[in-house]
C-alpha positions as a printed Julia matrix, in Angstrom:
97×3 Matrix{Float64}:
  -94.91  -75.92  230.44
  -97.52  -76.2   227.76
  -96.03  -76.06  224.17
  -97.74  -74.55  221.23
  -98.62  -77.57  219.03
 -100.16  -75.5   216.29
  -97.43  -73.48  214.57
  -99.95  -71.55  212.41
 -102.34  -70.2   215.0
 -104.31  -67.69  212.95
 -107.44  -65.77  213.71
 -110.58  -65.83  211.69
 -109.78  -62.37  210.35
 -106.39  -63.58  209.08
 -108.09  -66.48  207.22
 -110.66  -64.19  205.65
 -108.02  -61.73  204.47
 -105.83  -64.55  203.05
 -108.81  -66.1   201.21
 -109.93  -62.71  199.85
 -106.32  -62.09  198.61
 -106.39  -65.43  196.8
 -109.78  -64.67  195.22
 -108.7   -61.21  194.08
 -105.49  -62.51  192.63
 -107.37  -65.34  190.81
 -109.86  -62.73  189.4
 -107.16  -60.55  187.89
 -105.14  -63.53  186.61
 -108.2   -65.09  184.93
 -109.11  -61.7   183.48
 -105.69  -61.57  181.75
 -105.64  -65.22  180.6
 -109.25  -65.74  179.45
 -111.19  -63.6   177.08
 -114.02  -62.68  179.4
 -115.93  -60.87  176.71
 -116.43  -63.96  174.43
 -119.75  -64.56  176.29
 -121.97  -61.65  177.2
 -123.04  -62.93  180.56
 -119.38  -63.53  181.75
 -118.39  -60.14  180.47
 -121.24  -58.45  182.35
 -120.31  -60.18  185.57
 -116.66  -59.26  185.05
 -117.61  -55.6   184.48
 -119.86  -55.55  187.66
 -117.14  -56.92  189.86
 -114.01  -55.06  188.6
 -114.33  -51.97  190.78
 -114.91  -53.74  194.1
 -112.06  -56.18  193.3
 -109.77  -53.31  192.35
 -110.54  -51.54  195.68
 -109.81  -54.88  197.58
 -106.58  -55.3   195.59
 -105.18  -52.06  196.96
 -106.83  -52.14  200.41
 -105.96  -55.78  201.34
 -102.19  -55.19  201.67
 -102.81  -52.09  203.83
 -105.26  -54.01  206.06
 -102.78  -56.85  206.28
  -99.95  -54.58  207.28
 -102.02  -52.9   209.99
 -103.18  -56.22  211.39
  -99.64  -57.67  211.19
  -98.3   -54.73  213.25
 -101.09  -55.17  215.74
 -100.1   -58.84  215.97
  -96.5   -57.79  216.71
  -95.11  -59.14  213.43
  -95.61  -62.81  213.85
  -93.66  -64.65  211.23
  -96.23  -67.43  211.05
  -99.12  -65.16  210.38
 -101.26  -65.4   207.33
 -101.14  -61.61  206.94
  -97.61  -61.89  205.51
  -98.72  -64.31  202.9
 -101.74  -62.2   202.09
  -99.45  -59.12  201.58
  -97.1   -61.16  199.32
  -99.99  -62.39  197.18
 -101.42  -58.88  196.87
  -98.08  -57.23  196.06
  -97.38  -60.01  193.48
 -100.74  -59.38  191.85
 -100.16  -55.63  191.74
  -96.77  -56.16  190.12
  -98.23  -58.72  187.66
 -100.9   -56.12  186.64
  -98.27  -53.39  186.18
  -95.72  -55.4   184.22
  -97.9   -57.72  182.19
  -98.37  -57.02  178.48
């Protein structure tokens, strides 16, 4: 019998959702840590991106859950980690400051 040598066999979609979750989390974390309005250009970019990033913050856990259920709840899936990152970021936003 052929054994599965790759324990984390993830699809391209799983990798994209996981990377987007990390980017969104980093965006909100940097927005809390750094004064983005100290430079006009950085503040303008931050203001342009905040609505799409906010939508992704709340849509990515839902998408991850749907895709995880379609994958029949594989424990080694990147969708679980994506959901954990997104939920942690939401909790960080709610309970910070």
